C-alpha positions in Angstrom: -7.2 -14.5 -13.1 -3.7 -13.2 -12.3 -2.1 -13.8 -8.9 -3.4 -11.3 -6.3 -0.9 -9.9 -3.8 -2.0 -7.9 -0.8 0.7 -5.7 0.8 -0.4 -5.2 4.3 0.3 -4.8 8.0 -1.5 -7.7 9.7 -2.7 -5.7 12.7 -4.4 -3.1 10.4 -8.2 -3.2 10.5 -8.6 -2.3 6.9 -6.1 -5.0 5.8 -8.0 -7.6 7.8 -11.3 -6.5 6.2 -9.7 -6.9 2.7 -8.4 -10.4 3.6 -11.9 -11.3 4.8 -13.5 -10.1 1.6 -11.1 -12.1 -0.5 -11.3 -15.2 1.7 -15.1 -15.2 1.7 -15.2 -14.8 -2.1 -13.0 -17.9 -2.3 -10.2 -16.0 -4.0 -6.6 -17.2 -3.6 -4.2 -14.5 -2.7 -0.8 -13.9 -1.3 -0.2 -11.7 1.8 3.0 -9.6 2.1 3.7 -8.0 5.4 5.9 -5.1 4.3 7.2 -4.7 7.8 8.8 -8.1 7.6 9.5 -8.0 3.8 10.2 -4.3 3.2 9.5 -2.7 -0.1 12.4 -2.2 -2.4 12.6 1.2 -4.2 12.0 -0.7 -7.5 8.8 -2.5 -6.1 7.3 0.6 -4.5 7.9 2.6 -7.6 6.3 -0.1 -9.7 3.2 -0.2 -7.4 2.9 3.6 -7.5 3.0 3.5 -11.3 0.4 0.8 -11.5 -1.8 2.9 -9.1 -1.1 6.1 -11.1 0.0 7.7 -7.8 2.8 9.9 -6.7 4.7 9.0 -3.4 3.1 12.0 -1.7 -0.4 10.6 -2.5 0.4 7.3 -0.7 1.5 8.9 2.6 -0.4 8.0 5.7 -1.0 11.5 6.8 -3.0 10.6 9.9 -0.2 8.4 11.2 2.0 9.6 14.1 5.1 9.0 12.1 3.9 11.4 9.4 2.9 14.1 11.9 6.3 14.0 13.5 8.0 14.5 10.1 5.4 16.7 8.4 7.5 19.8 8.2 10.5 17.9 6.8 8.3 15.8 4.3 6.7 19.0 2.9 10.1 20.1 1.7 11.1 16.8 0.0 10.9 15.9 -3.6 8.8 12.9 -4.7 11.9 10.7 -5.0 13.0 11.7 -1.5 9.5 11.0 -0.1 9.7 7.5 -1.8 13.1 6.9 -0.1 11.6 8.0 3.3 8.6 5.6 2.8 11.0 2.7 2.2 12.9 3.6 5.4 9.7 4.2 7.4 6.9 1.7 6.4 4.5 3.4 8.8 4.3 6.2 6.2 2.8 3.9 3.5 -1.0 3.8 3.1 -2.3 0.2 3.1 -3.5 -2.2 2.0 -2.1 -2.2 -1.6 -3.6 -4.8 -3.8 -1.7 -5.9 -6.9 -3.1 -8.0 -9.7 -1.0 -8.3 -12.9 -0.4 -4.8 -14.4 -2.9 -3.1 -12.0 -2.8 -2.1 -8.4 -5.0 -0.1 -6.0 -5.0 1.3 -2.6 -7.9 -0.6 -1.0 -9.3 2.2 1.2 -12.1 1.7 1.9 -11.8 -2.1 1.8 -14.7 -2.3 -0.7 -12.6 -0.6 -3.3 -11.0 -4.0 -3.9 -14.1 -4.8 -6.1 -12.6 -2.4 -8.7 -9.7 -4.6 -9.3 -11.5 -7.9 -9.1 -13.8 -7.1 -12.1 
């Protein structure tokens, strides 16, 4: 199996559940805290392409950071939203699981099974 990378915020409950699922299954994986190692535009674009998602579909719309900028965000292009997400990691839904040429947003955590098949 290809290397599994989990892009996460360690304090996130869903991220911890995904880590637990992988650990209990005996699967080796790498964790990337994207608050410490921020996404580059190239990497986030690559992940979005692998997930077949637009930046606007990866926004954390229930997060306070989004709610504060909602009116501004609604007027932005997808590329501008991508740039905003890179500047403000709180806007990025998590966890993102990457395996080879595939990636998924593991919400709910059980969605990880889709990529492990």
